[in-house]
C-alpha positions as CSV (number, residue, x, y, z in Angstrom):
1,L,8.6,-42.2,-48.4
2,L,5.2,-40.9,-49.3
3,W,3.1,-41.9,-52.4
4,E,-0.1,-40.1,-53.2
5,L,-2.5,-42.7,-54.4
6,R,-5.5,-40.4,-54.6
7,P,-6.1,-36.9,-53.4
8,R,-7.3,-38.1,-50.0
9,L,-5.2,-41.3,-49.7
10,T,-1.4,-41.5,-49.3
11,A,0.8,-44.6,-48.8
12,V,3.6,-44.2,-46.3
13,S,6.8,-46.4,-45.7
14,R,9.8,-45.9,-43.5
15,V,12.8,-47.8,-42.3
16,E,14.6,-47.0,-39.0
17,V,17.9,-48.5,-37.7
18,F,19.1,-48.0,-34.2
19,A,22.5,-49.3,-33.0
20,D,22.9,-49.9,-29.2
21,P,26.3,-51.6,-29.1
22,D,26.6,-51.4,-25.3
23,G,22.9,-52.1,-24.4
24,F,22.8,-48.7,-22.7
25,V,19.4,-47.7,-24.0
26,L,17.5,-50.9,-24.6
27,T,19.4,-53.2,-22.1
28,R,20.5,-55.6,-24.9
29,A,23.5,-54.8,-27.0
30,D,22.2,-55.1,-30.6
31,T,21.2,-53.3,-33.8
32,Y,17.5,-52.8,-34.1
33,T,15.5,-52.3,-37.3
34,A,11.9,-51.2,-37.8
35,I,10.0,-51.3,-41.1
36,T,6.7,-49.5,-41.2
37,H,4.0,-49.4,-43.9
38,G,0.8,-47.4,-43.6
39,L,-1.8,-45.1,-45.1
40,I,-3.0,-41.6,-44.5
41,F,-6.7,-41.3,-45.2
42,K,-8.1,-37.8,-45.2
43,P,-11.9,-38.0,-45.2
44,R,-11.9,-34.2,-44.5
45,P,-9.1,-31.7,-44.7
46,D,-9.0,-31.4,-40.9
47,L,-9.2,-35.2,-40.1
48,W,-6.5,-37.8,-40.8
49,V,-6.8,-41.5,-40.1
50,R,-3.5,-43.4,-40.2
51,P,-3.4,-47.2,-39.9
52,E,0.0,-48.9,-40.0
53,I,1.8,-52.2,-39.7
54,R,5.3,-52.3,-38.2
55,Y,7.9,-55.0,-38.0
56,D,10.7,-54.7,-35.5
57,R,13.8,-56.9,-35.6
58,A,16.9,-57.4,-33.5
59,A,19.9,-58.5,-35.4
60,R,21.5,-60.9,-32.9
61,T,19.4,-61.1,-29.7
62,T,15.8,-62.1,-28.8
63,P,14.3,-59.1,-26.9
64,Y,10.7,-59.7,-27.8
65,D,8.0,-62.0,-26.4
66,D,9.7,-62.5,-23.0
67,G,13.1,-63.1,-24.6
68,T,11.9,-65.8,-27.1
69,R,11.8,-63.9,-30.4
70,S,14.0,-61.6,-32.4
71,G,11.1,-59.9,-34.1
72,Q,7.6,-58.6,-33.6
73,I,4.7,-57.2,-35.6
74,T,2.6,-54.3,-34.4
75,L,-0.7,-53.1,-35.8
76,A,-1.7,-49.5,-35.0
77,C,-4.0,-46.7,-35.9
78,D,-4.2,-43.1,-34.9
79,V,-6.4,-40.1,-35.7
80,I,-5.2,-36.6,-36.1
81,V,-7.6,-33.6,-35.9
82,L,-6.1,-30.4,-37.2
83,F,-7.4,-27.1,-35.8
């Protein structure tokens, strides 16, 4: 989902769900969910700055933090230069 807050600022949200019932891809059989919220800031038409916060969660297992947690938070930022 995208919401234009101002001409150079857009809010972004997305939800992803991945089912790995046999643990073939991620080695632990579970259903994984990721929720991400971020911004797209365009200080110039050819320059985008995209900070985001993401929460990952496993439904039944504890695959994060050396097997002690079922969820984790990630902060990230990237820059895109269009040419």
